[in-house]
N, C-alpha and C positions, 0 to 999 in steps of 0.2 A: 569425550571427543571434543576437539576444538571446533570453533565456529566454522573454520574452513572445511573441516571434515564433515560437519553436519549439513552445510549449505546445500549440496546437491540433493539431499533428502527432502529439503523444504519444497522442492518442486512437486512432491507427491502429497503435499498437505493442502490446507485451505488457501484461497487466493491471497490473504494477508501474509501468510508465511511464504507463499510462492513469490510474492513481490520482492523478496530479498534477493532473488536470483535474476540475473540479466536475461536468462532464457524465457522468463515469464512474459517479457515484453515483446519477444519475437513471435511472429505469427499469431498474435493475440489482438486482433483489431478491437474487440470489445473492451479490453483493458485500456488500450491506448485512447479509445474514444471517451471512456469514463474519466480518464485523467485529464484529457483536453476539456471536457465539458465541466468538470468540477474545479479544475485548476489545482487540485491537491498534488503536492510535490512528491509523488511516489517515485522511488528510484531504487535500483539494486544496491546492495551493500557488500562490497568485496571483503573488507575487514571490518569487524564490528568494534570500533574504537569508541572512547567516551563521547566524542563529538557526534558519531553516528547514532549513539543511544539518545542523545539530546534531540537530534533531528527526527528520529523515529518517534520519540515521545511526543514531540510537537505535531507530527503528522497524525498520530492517533487522536490527539485532541481536536485537530482540524477535521478529521474524519467524523468524530462524534458530533461536532458542531454542525457539520453538513447534514448528517443523518437526522439529527433532531432539530434542525432549523424550523422554527415556527412558520416561516414563509414557505418553505418547501413542503411542509406537512399540510398547510392549509390550501396550497395550490393543488394538492392531490386528493382533496375530499370530494365526496359525491354530492 
Protein backbone atom coordinates (compact mmCIF):
# COMPACT_ATOMS: atom_id res chain seq x y z
CA UNK A 1 0.00 0.00 0.00
CA UNK A 2 1.10 3.56 -0.59
CA UNK A 3 1.48 6.06 2.20
CA UNK A 4 -1.74 7.76 1.07
CA UNK A 5 -3.60 4.45 1.36
CA UNK A 6 -2.13 3.63 4.80
CA UNK A 7 -2.52 7.11 6.26
CA UNK A 8 -6.19 6.80 7.37
CA UNK A 9 -5.30 3.60 9.24
CA UNK A 10 -2.72 5.48 11.30
CA UNK A 11 -5.60 7.10 13.20
CA UNK A 12 -6.20 3.70 14.84
CA UNK A 13 -2.59 3.42 16.01
CA UNK A 14 -0.53 5.04 18.77
CA UNK A 15 -0.46 8.87 19.09
CA UNK A 16 2.87 9.15 17.31
CA UNK A 17 1.41 7.42 14.23
CA UNK A 18 -1.89 9.28 14.63
CA UNK A 19 -0.04 12.59 14.49
CA UNK A 20 0.69 11.97 10.80
CA UNK A 21 -3.00 12.59 10.04
CA UNK A 22 -4.65 16.01 10.32
CA UNK A 23 -7.69 14.55 12.09
CA UNK A 24 -5.49 13.79 15.10
CA UNK A 25 -5.33 17.51 15.84
CA UNK A 26 -9.09 18.10 15.55
CA UNK A 27 -11.06 17.79 18.78
CA UNK A 28 -7.91 16.77 20.62
CA UNK A 29 -7.21 19.54 23.13
CA UNK A 30 -4.69 17.38 25.00
CA UNK A 31 -2.53 17.00 21.92
CA UNK A 32 -2.78 20.68 21.05
CA UNK A 33 -1.89 21.64 24.63
CA UNK A 34 1.12 19.30 24.67
CA UNK A 35 2.36 20.75 21.39
CA UNK A 36 1.94 24.27 22.72
CA UNK A 37 3.62 23.44 26.05
CA UNK A 38 6.59 21.62 24.53
CA UNK A 39 7.00 23.64 21.36
CA UNK A 40 7.61 20.41 19.45
CA UNK A 41 6.80 20.85 15.75
CA UNK A 42 4.19 18.12 15.36
CA UNK A 43 2.28 18.38 12.09
CA UNK A 44 0.31 16.13 9.81
CA UNK A 45 2.02 14.85 6.68
CA UNK A 46 -0.10 14.55 3.56
CA UNK A 47 2.59 13.09 1.29
CA UNK A 48 5.67 11.51 2.82
CA UNK A 49 8.44 13.02 0.71
CA UNK A 50 12.18 13.04 1.53
CA UNK A 51 11.90 16.46 3.21
CA UNK A 52 9.01 15.15 5.34
CA UNK A 53 11.20 12.23 6.42
CA UNK A 54 13.96 14.64 7.46
CA UNK A 55 11.48 16.79 9.42
CA UNK A 56 9.97 13.75 11.11
CA UNK A 57 13.41 12.41 12.04
CA UNK A 58 14.30 15.78 13.56
CA UNK A 59 10.99 15.78 15.46
CA UNK A 60 11.76 12.34 16.93
CA UNK A 61 15.17 13.56 18.10
CA UNK A 62 13.57 16.64 19.67
CA UNK A 63 10.94 14.46 21.32
CA UNK A 64 13.62 12.19 22.78
CA UNK A 65 15.56 15.24 24.02
CA UNK A 66 12.41 16.54 25.70
CA UNK A 67 11.51 13.20 27.28
CA UNK A 68 15.01 12.59 28.63
CA UNK A 69 15.86 16.20 29.48
CA UNK A 70 17.73 16.20 32.81
CA UNK A 71 16.03 19.44 33.87
CA UNK A 72 12.58 18.01 33.13
CA UNK A 73 13.40 14.76 34.92
CA UNK A 74 14.88 16.43 37.99
CA UNK A 75 11.89 18.79 38.23
CA UNK A 76 9.59 15.77 38.61
CA UNK A 77 11.51 13.93 41.34
CA UNK A 78 10.06 13.29 44.78
